[in-house]
PAZAPA-4460 file (N, C-alpha, C; in steps of 0.05 Angstrom, whole numbers, plus 32768, in hexadecimal, padded with zeros to 4 digits):
% residues 96
    n_x    n_y    n_z   ca_x   ca_y   ca_z    c_x    c_y    c_z   seq   type   mol
   9090   8287   898D   90A3   8298   8981   90AB   828D   8965     1      M     A
   90A7   829D   8951   90AF   8294   8937   90C7   82A4   892E     2      S     A
   90DA   8296   8925   90F3   82A3   891B   90EF   82AB   88FE     3      E     A
   90F8   82C4   88F8   90F7   82CD   88DD   910F   82C3   88CE     4      Q     A
   910B   82BA   88B6   9122   82B1   88A6   9131   82C9   889C     5      K     A
   914B   82C7   889D   915C   82DC   8893   915D   82DA   8875     6      R     A
   9158   82F0   8867   9158   82F0   884A   9174   82F2   8841     7      R     A
   917A   82E2   882D   9195   82E2   8821   9198   82FA   880F     8      K     A
   91AE   8309   8813   91B3   8320   8802   91BD   8317   87E6     9      K     A
   91B5   8327   87D2   91BF   8320   87B7   91DD   8326   87B6    10      R     A
   91EA   8318   87A4   9207   831B   87A1   920F   8337   8798    11      A     A
   91FE   8345   878B   9205   835F   8780   9201   8375   8795    12      S     A
   91F7   836F   87AC   91F1   8384   87C0   920B   8393   87C8    13      T     A
   9220   8385   87CE   9239   8392   87D6   9245   83A2   87BF    14      N     A
   9243   8398   87A7   924E   83A6   878F   923F   83C0   878B    15      A     A
   9225   83BF   878D   9215   83D7   8789   921C   83EC   879F    16      I     A
   921F   83E3   87B7   9226   83F5   87CD   9241   8402   87C8    17      R     A
   9255   83F3   87BE   926F   83FE   87B8   926E   8411   87A1    18      E     A
   925E   840B   878D   925B   841E   8776   924F   8438   877F    19      I     A
   923B   8437   878F   922E   8450   8799   9242   8460   87AA    20      R     A
   9252   8452   87BA   9266   8460   87CA   927B   846E   87B9    21      Q     A
   9284   8461   87A3   9297   846D   8791   928B   8484   8782    22      Q     A
   9271   8483   877B   9265   8498   876C   9261   84B1   877D    23      Q     A
   9260   84AF   8797   925D   84C6   87A9   9276   84D6   87AA    24      K     A
   928D   84C9   87A7   92A7   84D7   87AA   92B2   84E0   8790    25      G     A
   92C7   84F1   8792   92D4   84FB   877A   92F1   84F2   877A    26      T     A
   92F9   84E1   878C   9315   84D8   878D   931B   84C3   8777    27      N     A
   9335   84BE   8773   933D   84AB   875F   9336   848F   8767    28      F     A
   932F   847E   8754   9329   8462   8759   9344   8452   875B    29      I     A
   9356   8458   8749   9371   844B   8749   9382   845B   875D    30      I     A
   9390   844D   876F   93A2   845B   8782   93B8   846B   8773    31      P     A
   93BE   8482   877E   93D0   8495   8770   93ED   848A   876E    32      V     A
   93F9   8481   8783   9415   8478   8783   941A   8461   876F    33      A     A
   940A   844C   8770   940F   8437   875C   940B   8440   873F    34      P     A
   93F8   8452   873A   93F3   845C   8720   940C   846C   8716    35      F     A
   9416   847D   8728   942E   848D   8721   9446   847B   871B    36      N     A
   9449   8466   872A   945F   8453   8725   945C   8446   870A    37      R     A
   9443   843E   8703   943E   8432   86E9   9444   8445   86D3    38      L     A
   943B   845E   86D5   9441   8472   86C0   945F   8475   86BD    39      V     A
   946E   8477   86D3   948B   847A   86D2   9498   8462   86C5    40      Q     A
   948E   844A   86CB   949A   8431   86C0   9495   8430   86A2    41      E     A
   947D   8437   8699   9477   8436   867C   9487   844C   866E    42      V     A
   9489   8463   8679   9498   8479   866D   94B6   8472   866A    43      A     A
   94C1   8464   867D   94DD   845C   867C   94E4   844A   8664    44      Q     A
   94D0   843C   865A   94D4   842A   8643   94D9   843B   862A    45      Q     A
   94CE   8453   8629   94D0   8464   8611   94E6   8479   8614    46      Y     A
   94E8   8486   862A   94FC   849B   862F   9507   8498   864A    47      V     A
   9521   848F   864C   952D   848C   8666   9530   84A7   8675    48      P     A
   952E   84A7   868F   9531   84BF   869F   951D   84D4   869A    49      D     A
   9505   84CC   8692   94EF   84DF   868D   94E2   84E6   86A8    50      L     A
   94DC   84FF   86AC   94D0   8508   86C5   94B5   8515   86C0    51      R     A
   94A3   8512   86D3   9488   851D   86D0   9483   8531   86E7    52      F     A
   9474   8545   86E1   946A   8557   86F6   9451   854B   8702    53      K     A
   944A   8554   871A   9433   8549   8728   941A   854E   8718    54      A     A
   9418   8565   870B   9400   856A   86FB   93FD   8557   86E3    55      D     A
   9414   854E   86D9   9413   853B   86C2   9409   8520   86CC    56      A     A
   9413   8517   86E3   9408   84FE   86EF   93EA   8500   86F4    57      Y     A
   93E2   8517   86FE   93C5   851B   8704   93B4   851A   86EA    58      S     A
   93BE   8528   86D5   93B0   8528   86BC   93AE   850C   86B0    59      A     A
   93C4   84FD   86B0   93C4   84E2   86A6   93B1   84D0   86B6    60      L     A
   93B1   84D4   86D1   93A0   84C4   86E2   9382   84CA   86DC    61      H     A
   937C   84E3   86DA   9360   84EA   86D4   9357   84DF   86B9    62      T     A
   9368   84E3   86A5   9361   84D9   868A   935E   84BA   8689    63      A     A
   9370   84AD   8697   936F   848F   8698   9356   8485   86A5    64      S     A
   934F   8491   86BC   9337   8488   86CA   931E   848F   86BA    65      E     A
   931E   84A6   86AC   9307   84AD   869C   9304   8499   8685    66      D     A
   931A   8491   8679   9318   847D   8663   930E   8462   866E    67      H     A
   9318   8459   8685   9310   8440   8690   92F2   8440   8697    68      L     A
   92E8   8456   86A2   92CC   8459   86A9   92BB   8457   8690    69      I     A
   92C4   8464   867A   92B5   8463   8661   92B5   8447   8656    70      T     A
   92CB   8439   8657   92CC   841D   864D   92BA   840B   865D    71      V     A
   92BB   840D   8677   92A9   83FC   8688   928C   8404   8685    72      F     A
   9286   841D   8681   926A   8425   867D   925F   8419   8662    73      S     A
   9270   841B   864E   9268   8410   8634   9265   83F1   8635    74      N     A
   9278   83E4   8644   9276   83C7   8647   925D   83BF   8656    75      A     A
   9256   83CF   866A   923D   83CA   8679   9225   83CC   8668    76      N     A
   9225   83E1   8656   920F   83E4   8644   920D   83CD   8630    77      A     A
   9224   83C2   8628   9224   83AB   8616   9219   8392   8624    78      A     A
   9220   838F   863D   9216   8378   864D   91F8   837A   8651    79      A     A
   91EF   8392   8657   91D2   8396   865A   91C3   8391   8640    80      I     A
   91CF   8399   862A   91C3   8394   8610   91C0   8377   860A    81      H     A
   91D4   8367   8614   91D4   834A   8610   91C3   833C   8626    82      S     A
   91B4   834C   8635   91A3   8341   864A   91B2   8332   8660    83      K     A
   91CA   833E   8667   91DA   8333   867D   91DF   8349   8691    84      R     A
   91E5   8341   86AA   91EC   8354   86BF   920A   8355   86C2    85      E     A
   9218   8340   86BA   9235   833F   86BE   9244   8347   86A5    86      T     A
   9258   8358   86A9   9269   8361   8693   927D   834B   868E    87      V     A
   9280   8343   8675   9293   832E   866D   92A9   833A   865C    88      Q     A
   92BD   832B   8657   92D5   8334   8648   92CC   833D   862D    89      V     A
   92BA   832F   8620   92B1   8337   8605   92A4   8353   8605    90      R     A
   9297   835A   861B   928A   8375   861D   92A0   838A   861E    91      D     A
   92B5   8385   862D   92CB   8398   862F   92D9   839B   8615    92      I     A
   92DE   8385   8607   92EB   8386   85ED   92DA   8395   85D9    93      K     A
   92C0   8392   85DA   92AE   83A0   85C9   92AD   83BE   85CE    94      L     A
   92B0   83C5   85E8   92AF   83E2   85EF   92C9   83F1   85EB    95      S     A
   92DE   83E4   85E4   92F8   83F2   85E0   92FB   83FB   85C4    96      M     A
***
């Protein structure tokens, strides 16, 4: 009886699986309640007692996630151009 050696999985396997799972869905990546609290906290610094409608929160959330996805996509392209697989801080600074 010969035992087969278990092959070690690459470190990126779980990350790739999570990315594919997120790409299949259309839900928000950032949780809704914490995002709404952050928007309210930032808005209070400029105009006290400012209120938002649910559609306004949704629009801000959609726009914010769209911007983050664009920044990370551009940062990933910069990392690939530098012949790296890992996105670094300098890639994100370059993509903003």
